[in-house]
N, C-alpha and C positions, 0 to 999 in steps of 0.2 A: 358372565357368563362364563365357565372351566375352562384355562388352559390347558387342561389334561391330552392329549394329543391319540386313540386308540389306534392311529396310523405307526407312529412314531414311539409307542410303549412297548414293546416287545422285543425281551434286551438285543436279538441282532442288531436290529435295528434301531435305538438308540444309540447303539453302539455307533454303526455305520454313523452315522449325523453327528455322533460325538467327535470322531474322527473327523468331519468331514468338516467342521468346524475353524476346523487348528490350520486350514488345508486351502489353496482356493483347486486344486483338483489333486486326485491320486489315483496309480494306476490300480483298474481289477486288482489282475494279480495281489499288489501291496495290500492291498485292502482286503481281500480273500484271506488274507497270511495272518494282521492284524485281527481280522473277528475270530478267526481259529472252527471258517464255515469251508463245507463241499463245495464247487465251482457254480450246481443248481441249488446251491442252498443259498448262496452270495443272489444270485440273479434272480431267485422265486424275489429276498427280500428289495432288493433296487427297483424289480416289475414294481409294486407295491408301495416305493416311493416315488417314484416318476411318475405311475399311475393317479398321486396325490401332490404333484407339481414340486414336490421336497427335492428333485436331484433330476438331472441330466446325466447320459451316459454318450458319448461319441467314442467314433474308430479312428484312427492314426494307423496309415501305416509304419512297421518300423523291424527292418534287418529281416523284410520280406513275409511280414507276418502281418497280423492289423493286432494293432494294441487297441484294449477296451480302458477310456478313461471313465472318473466318477464327481460330480461334483453335486454341490449342493447350491439351491437355487434361492436368490431375496425370501421365499410365499420359505420355501424350508429352513430356510438359516431361522425367522421372524417366528417358526410354526415352534421350531426345536426352543429356542428360547422361553415360547412361549410353555410348553412342556415343561423346559426341566425352573419355570418359577413355579409354578403346579404343585412341581413333586413336592419343591422346599418348604411348601405353605405347604402340604399333606403332612410332612415331614415336621412341622413345628419351625422352621428355620426361617 
């Protein structure tokens, strides 16, 4: 079975999963800055990834505001690794 994952494949989602692979968690604001999208676009992509079980978000208070943190799940990590392996295979690497 192919490791290609249409949930992860859109460029912003691929970038989100790549960033999450290098950290334990990341603040929504920082992730938005790295990916270079608006709050609403990032929220939409995170919702799709969360629905697939690939990421989880949590809110914590900080300086009187709620801050959202994002982290990938074990399922998400495995799906991302399989997706990357399939992209390498397709690219002939």
